[in-house]
C-alpha positions as a Markdown table, in Angstrom:
| # | Residue | x | y | z |
|---|---|---|---|---|
| 1 | Met | 93.0 | 116.3 | 107.7 |
| 2 | Leu | 96.0 | 114.1 | 107.1 |
| 3 | Asn | 96.0 | 114.6 | 103.4 |
| 4 | His | 96.1 | 118.4 | 103.7 |
| 5 | Phe | 99.1 | 118.1 | 106.1 |
| 6 | Ile | 100.9 | 115.7 | 103.7 |
| 7 | Glu | 100.2 | 118.1 | 100.8 |
| 8 | Gln | 101.5 | 121.1 | 102.7 |
| 9 | Lys | 104.7 | 119.4 | 103.9 |
| 10 | Thr | 105.4 | 118.0 | 100.5 |
| 11 | Cys | 105.3 | 121.4 | 98.9 |
| 12 | Glu | 107.7 | 122.7 | 101.6 |
| 13 | Tyr | 110.2 | 119.9 | 100.8 |
| 14 | Leu | 109.8 | 120.6 | 97.1 |
| 15 | Gly | 111.8 | 123.8 | 97.6 |
| 16 | Phe | 110.0 | 125.8 | 94.9 |
| 17 | Thr | 106.5 | 126.8 | 94.0 |
| 18 | Pro | 104.9 | 123.9 | 92.1 |
| 19 | Thr | 103.2 | 124.4 | 88.8 |
| 20 | Glu | 99.5 | 123.9 | 88.6 |
| 21 | Glu | 100.0 | 120.4 | 87.3 |
| 22 | Gln | 102.5 | 119.5 | 89.9 |
| 23 | Ala | 100.2 | 120.9 | 92.6 |
| 24 | Glu | 97.4 | 118.7 | 91.4 |
| 25 | Leu | 99.7 | 115.7 | 91.5 |
| 26 | Ile | 100.9 | 116.5 | 95.0 |
| 27 | Ser | 97.2 | 116.7 | 96.1 |
| 28 | Gln | 96.4 | 113.3 | 94.6 |
| 29 | Leu | 99.5 | 111.7 | 96.1 |
| 30 | Ala | 98.5 | 113.2 | 99.5 |
| 31 | Ile | 95.1 | 111.5 | 99.3 |
| 32 | Phe | 96.7 | 108.3 | 98.2 |
| 33 | Leu | 99.1 | 108.3 | 101.1 |
| 34 | Ala | 96.5 | 109.3 | 103.7 |
| 35 | Glu | 93.8 | 106.8 | 102.7 |
| 36 | Ala | 93.7 | 103.4 | 104.3 |
| 37 | Thr | 92.4 | 101.7 | 101.2 |
| 38 | Pro | 93.6 | 98.1 | 101.0 |
| 39 | Arg | 95.7 | 97.0 | 98.0 |
| 40 | Asn | 96.2 | 100.7 | 97.0 |
| 41 | Ala | 98.5 | 101.6 | 94.1 |
| 42 | Phe | 99.5 | 104.8 | 92.2 |
| 43 | Val | 100.9 | 105.0 | 88.7 |
| 44 | Leu | 102.9 | 108.2 | 88.0 |
| 45 | Lys | 103.9 | 108.8 | 84.4 |
| 46 | Gly | 105.9 | 111.8 | 83.5 |
| 47 | Tyr | 107.7 | 113.3 | 80.5 |
| 48 | Ala | 111.3 | 114.3 | 80.9 |
| 49 | Gly | 111.7 | 117.7 | 82.5 |
| 50 | Thr | 108.2 | 117.8 | 84.1 |
| 51 | Gly | 109.4 | 117.6 | 87.7 |
| 52 | Lys | 108.5 | 114.0 | 88.4 |
| 53 | Thr | 111.7 | 113.2 | 90.3 |
| 54 | Ser | 111.5 | 116.5 | 92.3 |
| 55 | Val | 108.0 | 115.6 | 93.6 |
| 56 | Val | 108.9 | 112.0 | 94.4 |
| 57 | Ser | 112.0 | 113.2 | 96.2 |
| 58 | Ala | 110.0 | 115.6 | 98.3 |
| 59 | Val | 107.6 | 112.7 | 99.2 |
| 60 | Val | 110.4 | 110.5 | 100.3 |
| 61 | Lys | 111.9 | 113.2 | 102.5 |
| 62 | Leu | 108.6 | 113.8 | 104.1 |
| 63 | Leu | 107.8 | 110.2 | 104.9 |
| 64 | Thr | 111.3 | 109.7 | 106.2 |
| 65 | Glu | 110.8 | 112.6 | 108.6 |
| 66 | Leu | 107.5 | 111.1 | 109.7 |
| 67 | Glu | 109.4 | 107.8 | 110.3 |
| 68 | Gln | 107.3 | 106.0 | 107.7 |
| 69 | Ser | 109.0 | 103.1 | 105.9 |
| 70 | Val | 109.9 | 103.9 | 102.3 |
| 71 | Val | 111.5 | 101.2 | 100.1 |
| 72 | Leu | 113.1 | 102.4 | 96.8 |
| 73 | Leu | 113.4 | 99.8 | 94.0 |
| 74 | Ala | 114.4 | 99.8 | 90.3 |
| 75 | Pro | 114.7 | 97.1 | 87.7 |
| 76 | Thr | 118.4 | 97.6 | 87.1 |
| 77 | Gly | 121.4 | 98.5 | 89.2 |
| 78 | Arg | 122.0 | 101.7 | 87.2 |
| 79 | Ala | 118.4 | 102.8 | 87.6 |
| 80 | Ala | 118.7 | 102.1 | 91.3 |
| 81 | Lys | 121.8 | 104.2 | 91.6 |
| 82 | Val | 120.0 | 107.2 | 89.9 |
| 83 | Leu | 117.0 | 106.8 | 92.1 |
| 84 | Ser | 119.2 | 106.8 | 95.2 |
| 85 | Ser | 121.0 | 109.9 | 94.0 |
| 86 | Tyr | 118.0 | 112.1 | 93.5 |
| 87 | Ser | 116.0 | 110.8 | 96.5 |
| 88 | Gly | 118.9 | 110.8 | 99.0 |
| 89 | Lys | 117.9 | 107.3 | 100.2 |
| 90 | Gln | 119.4 | 103.9 | 99.5 |
| 91 | Ala | 117.8 | 102.1 | 96.6 |
| 92 | Ser | 118.0 | 98.5 | 95.5 |
| 93 | Thr | 117.2 | 96.4 | 92.4 |
| 94 | Ile | 113.9 | 94.6 | 92.5 |
| 95 | His | 115.6 | 91.2 | 92.1 |
| 96 | Lys | 118.0 | 91.8 | 95.0 |
| 97 | His | 115.2 | 92.9 | 97.3 |
| 98 | Ile | 112.4 | 90.4 | 96.7 |
| 99 | Tyr | 114.3 | 87.2 | 95.9 |
| 100 | Arg | 116.4 | 84.9 | 98.0 |
| 101 | Gln | 118.4 | 81.9 | 96.7 |
| 102 | Gln | 117.2 | 78.5 | 97.9 |
| 103 | Ser | 120.8 | 77.1 | 98.2 |
| 104 | Ala | 124.3 | 77.8 | 97.1 |
| 105 | Val | 124.4 | 75.2 | 94.4 |
| 106 | Ala | 124.9 | 76.4 | 90.8 |
| 107 | Asp | 121.4 | 75.6 | 89.6 |
| 108 | Ala | 119.5 | 76.8 | 92.6 |
| 109 | Phe | 116.3 | 78.8 | 92.2 |
| 110 | Phe | 115.4 | 82.1 | 93.8 |
| 111 | Asp | 112.2 | 82.2 | 95.8 |
| 112 | Ile | 110.2 | 85.3 | 96.7 |
| 113 | Thr | 111.3 | 86.3 | 100.2 |
| 114 | Tyr | 109.3 | 87.3 | 103.2 |
| 115 | Asn | 108.1 | 91.0 | 103.3 |
| 116 | Pro | 108.7 | 92.2 | 106.9 |
| 117 | Tyr | 107.4 | 95.8 | 106.3 |
| 118 | Lys | 104.3 | 97.3 | 107.7 |
| 119 | Asn | 102.6 | 100.5 | 106.4 |
| 120 | Ala | 105.4 | 100.9 | 103.9 |
| 121 | Leu | 105.4 | 102.7 | 100.6 |
| 122 | Phe | 107.3 | 100.8 | 97.8 |
| 123 | Ile | 108.5 | 103.2 | 95.1 |
| 124 | Val | 109.6 | 101.5 | 91.8 |
| 125 | Asp | 111.4 | 103.8 | 89.4 |
| 126 | Glu | 111.8 | 103.1 | 85.6 |
| 127 | Ala | 108.8 | 100.8 | 85.9 |
| 128 | Ser | 108.4 | 100.7 | 82.2 |
| 129 | Met | 111.3 | 98.2 | 82.2 |
| 130 | Val | 109.7 | 95.8 | 84.7 |
| 131 | Ala | 109.0 | 92.6 | 82.7 |
| 132 | Asn | 106.4 | 90.1 | 83.2 |
| 133 | Ala | 108.1 | 87.3 | 81.3 |
| 134 | Gly | 111.5 | 85.9 | 81.3 |
| 135 | Asp | 113.8 | 84.1 | 83.7 |
| 136 | Gly | 112.1 | 81.2 | 85.4 |
| 137 | Val | 115.0 | 80.9 | 87.9 |
| 138 | Phe | 113.5 | 83.8 | 89.8 |
| 139 | Gly | 110.2 | 83.1 | 91.6 |
| 140 | Thr | 107.4 | 82.4 | 89.1 |
| 141 | Gly | 109.5 | 83.8 | 86.2 |
| 142 | Arg | 107.1 | 86.8 | 86.0 |
| 143 | Leu | 108.7 | 89.8 | 87.7 |
| 144 | Leu | 105.7 | 92.0 | 87.9 |
| 145 | Asp | 103.6 | 89.2 | 89.4 |
| 146 | Asp | 106.2 | 88.5 | 92.0 |
| 147 | Leu | 106.7 | 92.2 | 92.8 |
| 148 | Ile | 103.0 | 92.8 | 93.5 |
| 149 | Ser | 102.8 | 89.5 | 95.4 |
| 150 | Tyr | 105.7 | 90.5 | 97.6 |
| 151 | Val | 104.6 | 94.1 | 98.3 |
| 152 | Tyr | 101.0 | 93.3 | 99.3 |
| 153 | Ser | 102.0 | 90.3 | 101.4 |
| 154 | Gly | 103.2 | 93.0 | 103.9 |
| 155 | Glu | 100.7 | 94.6 | 106.3 |
| 156 | Asn | 99.1 | 97.7 | 104.8 |
| 157 | Cys | 101.9 | 98.2 | 102.2 |
| 158 | Arg | 101.3 | 100.1 | 99.0 |
| 159 | Leu | 103.0 | 100.6 | 95.6 |
| 160 | Leu | 104.0 | 103.7 | 93.7 |
| 161 | Met | 105.1 | 103.0 | 90.1 |
| 162 | Leu | 107.1 | 105.7 | 88.3 |
| 163 | Gly | 107.9 | 105.7 | 84.6 |
| 164 | Asp | 107.6 | 107.1 | 81.1 |
| 165 | Thr | 105.6 | 105.3 | 78.5 |
| 166 | Ala | 107.9 | 106.8 | 75.7 |
| 167 | Gln | 110.7 | 104.6 | 77.0 |
| 168 | Leu | 111.3 | 101.1 | 75.6 |
| 169 | Pro | 109.1 | 98.3 | 77.0 |
| 170 | Pro | 110.6 | 95.2 | 78.6 |
| 171 | Val | 112.3 | 92.7 | 76.3 |
| 172 | Met | 109.8 | 90.4 | 74.6 |
| 173 | Gln | 106.9 | 92.7 | 75.4 |
| 174 | Ser | 105.2 | 95.3 | 73.2 |
| 175 | Asp | 103.9 | 97.3 | 76.1 |
| 176 | Ser | 104.8 | 97.9 | 79.8 |
| 177 | Asp | 102.2 | 96.2 | 82.0 |
| 178 | Ala | 103.7 | 97.9 | 85.1 |
| 179 | Leu | 102.4 | 101.4 | 83.9 |
| 180 | Asp | 99.1 | 100.1 | 82.6 |
| 181 | Lys | 96.3 | 101.0 | 85.0 |
| 182 | Lys | 93.9 | 98.4 | 83.6 |
| 183 | Lys | 96.5 | 95.6 | 83.7 |
| 184 | Leu | 97.4 | 96.5 | 87.4 |
| 185 | Glu | 93.7 | 96.4 | 88.3 |
| 186 | Gln | 93.6 | 92.8 | 87.2 |
| 187 | Tyr | 95.7 | 92.1 | 90.3 |
| 188 | Asp | 92.8 | 93.2 | 92.4 |
| 189 | Leu | 94.4 | 96.6 | 93.1 |
| 190 | Ser | 92.8 | 99.9 | 93.6 |
| 191 | Val | 94.8 | 102.0 | 91.1 |
| 192 | Gln | 95.1 | 105.8 | 90.7 |
| 193 | Glu | 97.2 | 107.3 | 87.9 |
| 194 | Phe | 98.5 | 110.7 | 86.9 |
| 195 | Thr | 100.6 | 111.9 | 84.0 |
| 196 | Leu | 102.9 | 115.0 | 84.1 |
| 197 | Lys | 103.1 | 116.7 | 80.7 |
| 198 | Gln | 104.0 | 120.3 | 81.4 |
| 199 | Val | 107.8 | 120.9 | 81.0 |
| 200 | Val | 109.1 | 123.3 | 83.7 |
| 201 | Arg | 110.8 | 126.5 | 82.8 |
| 202 | Gln | 114.4 | 125.3 | 83.4 |
| 203 | Ala | 113.9 | 122.3 | 81.2 |
| 204 | Glu | 112.3 | 124.3 | 78.5 |
| 205 | Glu | 115.7 | 125.9 | 77.9 |
| 206 | Ser | 117.3 | 122.5 | 77.1 |
| 207 | Gly | 117.8 | 121.8 | 73.4 |
| 208 | Ile | 118.2 | 118.1 | 74.1 |
| 209 | Leu | 114.8 | 118.0 | 75.8 |
| 210 | His | 113.2 | 120.1 | 73.1 |
| 211 | Asn | 114.4 | 117.6 | 70.4 |
| 212 | Ala | 113.4 | 114.7 | 72.5 |
| 213 | Thr | 109.9 | 116.1 | 72.9 |
| 214 | Leu | 109.7 | 116.5 | 69.1 |
| 215 | Ile | 110.5 | 112.8 | 68.7 |
| 216 | Arg | 107.9 | 111.9 | 71.4 |
| 217 | Glu | 105.2 | 113.8 | 69.5 |
| 218 | Leu | 106.1 | 112.0 | 66.3 |
| 219 | Ile | 105.8 | 108.7 | 68.2 |
| 220 | Asp | 102.5 | 109.7 | 69.8 |
| 221 | Thr | 101.0 | 110.8 | 66.5 |
| 222 | Tyr | 102.4 | 107.8 | 64.6 |
| 223 | Lys | 104.2 | 110.0 | 62.1 |
| 224 | Thr | 107.2 | 108.5 | 60.5 |
| 225 | Pro | 109.2 | 111.0 | 58.5 |
| 226 | Gln | 111.9 | 109.9 | 56.1 |
| 227 | Ser | 114.4 | 111.9 | 58.1 |
| 228 | Leu | 114.5 | 113.6 | 61.4 |
| 229 | Cys | 115.7 | 117.2 | 61.4 |
| 230 | Leu | 117.1 | 118.1 | 64.8 |
| 231 | His | 117.1 | 121.7 | 65.7 |
| 232 | Pro | 120.5 | 123.2 | 66.7 |
| 233 | Glu | 120.5 | 124.6 | 70.2 |
| 234 | Lys | 123.1 | 125.9 | 72.6 |
| 235 | Asp | 123.5 | 122.3 | 73.9 |
| 236 | Val | 122.8 | 120.6 | 70.5 |
| 237 | Ile | 125.5 | 121.0 | 67.9 |
| 238 | Arg | 126.2 | 119.4 | 64.6 |
| 239 | Val | 129.6 | 117.8 | 64.3 |
| 240 | Ser | 131.2 | 116.7 | 61.0 |
| 241 | Gly | 132.9 | 113.4 | 60.7 |
| 242 | Gln | 136.2 | 115.2 | 60.3 |
| 243 | Asp | 135.8 | 116.9 | 63.7 |
| 244 | Phe | 134.2 | 114.0 | 65.6 |
| 245 | Thr | 137.3 | 112.5 | 67.0 |
| 246 | Asp | 138.5 | 115.8 | 68.5 |
| 247 | Thr | 135.1 | 116.6 | 69.9 |
| 248 | Leu | 134.8 | 113.2 | 71.5 |
| 249 | His | 138.3 | 113.4 | 73.0 |
| 250 | Ala | 137.4 | 116.8 | 74.6 |
| 251 | Ala | 134.1 | 115.3 | 76.0 |
| 252 | Tyr | 136.0 | 112.5 | 77.6 |
| 253 | Arg | 137.9 | 114.9 | 79.7 |
| 254 | Asp | 134.8 | 115.2 | 81.9 |
| 255 | Gly | 134.8 | 111.5 | 82.4 |
| 256 | Leu | 133.8 | 108.5 | 80.3 |
| 257 | Glu | 130.5 | 108.1 | 82.1 |
| 258 | Glu | 129.5 | 111.6 | 81.1 |
| 259 | Thr | 129.5 | 110.8 | 77.4 |
| 260 | Ile | 127.2 | 108.5 | 75.6 |
| 261 | Ile | 127.1 | 107.6 | 71.9 |
| 262 | Val | 123.8 | 106.4 | 70.5 |
| 263 | Thr | 123.9 | 104.3 | 67.3 |
| 264 | Arg | 121.1 | 102.6 | 65.3 |
| 265 | Ser | 122.7 | 99.2 | 65.1 |
| 266 | Asn | 125.0 | 96.8 | 66.9 |
| 267 | Lys | 127.3 | 96.8 | 63.9 |
| 268 | Lys | 127.8 | 100.6 | 64.1 |
| 269 | Ala | 128.3 | 100.3 | 67.9 |
| 270 | Ser | 131.0 | 97.8 | 67.4 |
| 271 | Met | 132.8 | 100.0 | 64.9 |
| 272 | Tyr | 132.6 | 103.0 | 67.3 |
| 273 | Val | 133.9 | 100.9 | 70.2 |
| 274 | Asp | 136.9 | 99.7 | 68.2 |
| 275 | Gly | 137.7 | 103.2 | 66.9 |
| 276 | Ile | 137.4 | 104.9 | 70.3 |
| 277 | Arg | 139.5 | 102.3 | 72.1 |
| 278 | Asn | 142.3 | 102.5 | 69.5 |
| 279 | Arg | 142.4 | 106.2 | 68.5 |
| 280 | Ile | 141.2 | 108.0 | 71.6 |
| 281 | Leu | 141.9 | 105.8 | 74.6 |
| 282 | Ala | 145.0 | 104.2 | 73.1 |
| 283 | Arg | 143.9 | 100.7 | 74.1 |
| 284 | Glu | 145.1 | 98.2 | 71.5 |
| 285 | Glu | 144.6 | 95.0 | 73.4 |
| 286 | Met | 141.4 | 93.0 | 73.0 |
| 287 | Ile | 140.4 | 94.0 | 76.6 |
| 288 | Ser | 142.2 | 96.4 | 79.0 |
| 289 | Gly | 141.9 | 97.8 | 82.5 |
| 290 | Gly | 139.4 | 100.6 | 82.6 |
| 291 | Asp | 137.2 | 99.0 | 79.9 |
| 292 | Leu | 133.5 | 98.9 | 80.7 |
| 293 | Val | 131.7 | 95.7 | 80.0 |
| 294 | Met | 128.0 | 94.7 | 80.1 |
| 295 | Val | 126.8 | 91.5 | 81.7 |
| 296 | Val | 124.8 | 89.5 | 79.1 |
| 297 | Lys | 124.0 | 86.4 | 81.3 |
| 298 | Asn | 122.9 | 86.0 | 84.9 |
| 299 | Asn | 125.5 | 84.5 | 87.2 |
| 300 | Tyr | 123.9 | 82.9 | 90.3 |
| 301 | Thr | 127.0 | 81.4 | 91.9 |
| 302 | Val | 129.3 | 84.4 | 92.2 |
| 303 | Gly | 128.5 | 84.7 | 95.9 |
| 304 | Lys | 130.5 | 81.5 | 96.6 |
| 305 | Asp | 133.7 | 83.3 | 95.6 |
| 306 | Tyr | 132.9 | 87.0 | 96.4 |
| 307 | Lys | 131.0 | 87.9 | 99.5 |
| 308 | Gly | 128.4 | 90.7 | 99.1 |
| 309 | Phe | 127.2 | 89.4 | 95.7 |
| 310 | Glu | 124.2 | 87.1 | 95.7 |
| 311 | Phe | 124.2 | 87.2 | 91.9 |
| 312 | Ile | 125.2 | 89.3 | 88.9 |
| 313 | Ala | 122.3 | 90.2 | 86.7 |
| 314 | Asn | 122.0 | 90.4 | 83.0 |
| 315 | Gly | 122.4 | 94.1 | 82.0 |
| 316 | Asp | 124.7 | 95.1 | 84.9 |
| 317 | Val | 127.7 | 97.2 | 83.9 |
| 318 | Ala | 131.2 | 96.3 | 85.3 |
| 319 | Glu | 134.6 | 97.8 | 85.0 |
| 320 | Val | 137.7 | 95.7 | 84.1 |
| 321 | Val | 140.3 | 96.4 | 86.8 |
| 322 | Arg | 143.2 | 94.5 | 85.2 |
| 323 | Val | 143.8 | 91.6 | 82.9 |
| 324 | Arg | 146.0 | 88.8 | 84.2 |
| 325 | Gly | 145.9 | 86.4 | 81.2 |
| 326 | Tyr | 143.8 | 84.9 | 78.4 |
| 327 | Ile | 142.1 | 81.6 | 78.2 |
| 328 | Glu | 141.1 | 80.1 | 74.9 |
| 329 | Met | 137.5 | 78.7 | 74.9 |
| 330 | Tyr | 135.3 | 77.6 | 72.0 |
| 331 | Asp | 138.0 | 78.5 | 69.5 |
| 332 | Cys | 137.9 | 82.1 | 70.8 |
| 333 | Val | 140.3 | 84.0 | 73.1 |
């Protein structure tokens, strides 16, 4: 049977013997891919370190070998880049793939475009961030609605949602509808779901993952301790304020993108940014070449001046190449 063939080949592409839980997932995915059920969807939720990305990567490689169309999507450019790196196939943001601008004028709206695919599997990573409220400039203003409408307008297309319910939900929403089986069934979809919980051996050795799992368990059990005691591990160390600058300077030798500082407030984040730029990166100007900036407002007209850009989305990260001058606006430089 086709599902047995898909299951066998997926295990071969996996490159290692799957755990019992992973094997069950592969079996269910094989049935999902083999069935001709109309408006079929699959929700795959997985904890960090459970092998979710490995299984999905194997599925992508198999379908590519079988010359089946696979479309990889993510809610942000950064997430699309990560999806592309582990799957070995080009990924795109959801907005870029499913919307097209009506005209080149500044206030033009973006309509849902035509879906030309047949028998295609659409894989959406980081689905917990897919909002269903927000910018009315795009389609109906409800991204999840538009995504489902686009996918199932294609002949015999299906949807695979990937995500982790422990991650933050979309802005202005308390939960992620894109990972909610009951919510998705309201779109007249036949939905299967599976959750990977077993951490694989390699990941068990990660102190970072160990502590992250402790935090997840506190969230799941609604326990709120006064303080969180992280367990020191080989990759988790305590750094005093006195040694922090030297430690961070050493970490930056591996590249700025390899180091992330997490703070509990925007005020603290601003303090760290100023201190790091001045003391470690020796950047005294307000903004300098090499600085990373985050886009905080959608730009729909950038394509008129720069080919290859239909729009720049809120949340995108850009690098300052050089600063030619300053313009004073709104009493600010």
